PASEBA-1860 file (N, C-alpha, C; in nm, 3 decimals):
! residues 60
1> XXXXXXXX> 4.029/0.027/13.012/4.112/-0.087/12.978/4.206/-0.115/13.094 ~ 4.213/-0.238/13.135/4.297/-0.277/13.247/4.433/-0.319/13.196 ~ 4.536/-0.263/13.257/4.674/-0.296/13.219/4.744/-0.354/13.340 ~ 4.788/-0.477/13.327/4.850/-0.546/13.439/4.997/-0.505/13.452 ~ 5.042/-0.468/13.570/5.184/-0.436/13.589/5.273/-0.560/13.570 ~ 5.216/-0.676/13.590/5.293/-0.799/13.572/5.331/-0.818/13.425 ~ 5.242/-0.776/13.337/5.272/-0.785/13.194/5.389/-0.696/13.159 ~ 5.387/-0.574/13.211/5.497/-0.481/13.185/5.629/-0.535/13.238
9> XXXXXXXX> 5.627/-0.592/13.357/5.750/-0.647/13.415/5.799/-0.768/13.336 ~ 5.709/-0.849/13.287/5.749/-0.966/13.208/5.812/-0.922/13.076 ~ 5.752/-0.822/13.012/5.808/-0.771/12.886/5.945/-0.709/12.910 ~ 5.959/-0.631/13.015/6.086/-0.568/13.048/6.193/-0.672/13.080 ~ 6.153/-0.777/13.149/6.247/-0.884/13.184/6.296/-0.956/13.058 ~ 6.204/-0.987/12.967/6.241/-1.054/12.842/6.331/-0.965/12.757 ~ 6.301/-0.838/12.751/6.385/-0.744/12.673/6.525/-0.736/12.732 ~ 6.533/-0.733/12.862/6.664/-0.728/12.928/6.745/-0.854/12.898
17> XXXXXXXX> 6.681/-0.969/12.901/6.750/-1.094/12.868/6.796/-1.095/12.722 ~ 6.714/-1.040/12.633/6.753/-1.032/12.492/6.877/-0.944/12.475 ~ 6.879/-0.832/12.546/6.995/-0.742/12.536/7.121/-0.809/12.590 ~ 7.108/-0.884/12.698/7.223/-0.955/12.754/7.273/-1.063/12.658 ~ 7.180/-1.136/12.596/7.219/-1.238/12.497/7.292/-1.175/12.379 ~ 7.240/-1.064/12.331/7.301/-0.996/12.217/7.440/-0.944/12.253 ~ 7.456/-0.889/12.372/7.587/-0.840/12.415/7.686/-0.955/12.428 ~ 7.641/-1.066/12.481/7.728/-1.183/12.494/7.769/-1.237/12.357
25> XXXXXXXX> 7.674/-1.239/12.263/7.703/-1.286/12.129/7.806/-1.196/12.061 ~ 7.792/-1.065/12.076/7.889/-0.972/12.018/8.026/-0.985/12.084 ~ 8.026/-1.008/12.214/8.152/-1.026/12.286/8.225/-1.151/12.236 ~ 8.153/-1.259/12.217/8.214/-1.381/12.165/8.260/-1.364/12.021 ~ 8.186/-1.288/11.943/8.224/-1.265/11.803/8.355/-1.188/11.794 ~ 8.379/-1.098/11.888/8.505/-1.022/11.887/8.624/-1.111/11.919 ~ 8.602/-1.220/11.989/8.712/-1.309/12.027/8.756/-1.401/11.914 ~ 8.672/-1.417/11.813/8.703/-1.506/11.701/8.802/-1.435/11.609
33> XXXXXXXX> 8.917/-1.499/11.581/9.013/-1.435/11.491/8.956/-1.429/11.349 ~ 8.979/-1.317/11.285/8.927/-1.297/11.150/9.043/-1.302/11.052 ~ 9.077/-1.423/11.007/9.189/-1.442/10.916/9.142/-1.455/10.772 ~ 9.017/-1.423/10.748/8.964/-1.435/10.613/9.005/-1.314/10.530 ~ 9.018/-1.333/10.399/9.046/-1.218/10.313/8.924/-1.127/10.304 ~ 8.948/-1.004/10.266/8.838/-0.909/10.256/8.747/-0.943/10.140 ~ 8.630/-0.883/10.141/8.533/-0.907/10.035/8.588/-0.864/9.900 ~ 8.656/-0.751/9.897/8.710/-0.701/9.771/8.815/-0.797/9.714
41> XXXXXXXX> 8.902/-0.850/9.798/9.003/-0.942/9.748/8.942/-1.074/9.702 ~ 8.833/-1.118/9.768/8.766/-1.240/9.723/8.700/-1.220/9.587 ~ 8.639/-1.103/9.567/8.577/-1.074/9.438/8.682/-1.066/9.329 ~ 8.794/-1.001/9.359/8.902/-0.991/9.261/8.957/-1.128/9.224 ~ 8.966/-1.218/9.319/9.017/-1.351/9.288/8.919/-1.430/9.202 ~ 8.789/-1.405/9.219/8.690/-1.472/9.136/8.690/-1.417/8.993 ~ 8.704/-1.287/8.981/8.701/-1.224/8.850/8.836/-1.239/8.781 ~ 8.942/-1.228/8.859/9.076/-1.234/8.802/9.123/-1.095/8.766
49> XXXXXXXX> 9.250/-1.082/8.753/9.306/-0.953/8.715/9.286/-0.934/8.565 ~ 9.204/-0.839/8.529/9.177/-0.814/8.386/9.287/-0.730/8.322 ~ 9.337/-0.638/8.394/9.442/-0.554/8.337/9.568/-0.571/8.420 ~ 9.667/-0.632/8.360/9.795/-0.651/8.428/9.884/-0.535/8.386 ~ 9.922/-0.455/8.480/10.005/-0.339/8.449/10.151/-0.379/8.444 ~ 10.212/-0.343/8.335/10.354/-0.368/8.319/10.424/-0.234/8.306 ~ 10.543/-0.223/8.357/10.613/-0.097/8.347/10.639/-0.062/8.201 ~ 10.628/0.064/8.170/10.650/0.111/8.033/10.799/0.128/8.013
57> XXXX> 10.850/0.060/7.909/10.993/0.071/7.877/11.008/0.178/7.771 ~ 11.084/0.281/7.802/11.106/0.389/7.707/11.232/0.357/7.625 ~ 11.224/0.376/7.496/11.345/0.355/7.416/11.451/0.459/7.448 ~ 11.575/0.417/7.437/11.686/0.507/7.471/11.715/0.600/7.357
END
């Protein structure tokens, strides 16, 4: 079976470009401010507070 070195170089070149694109995308993602609430707080706001804790008043 004949294996062309040009094929290997083309695949390596494409993989390298993919890695550079991915690194650039991650770098840009880090620059975006994340002012969104967390997933847990969003779920809680959708469900609502089911149990509202009130301080227990002890009789004197």
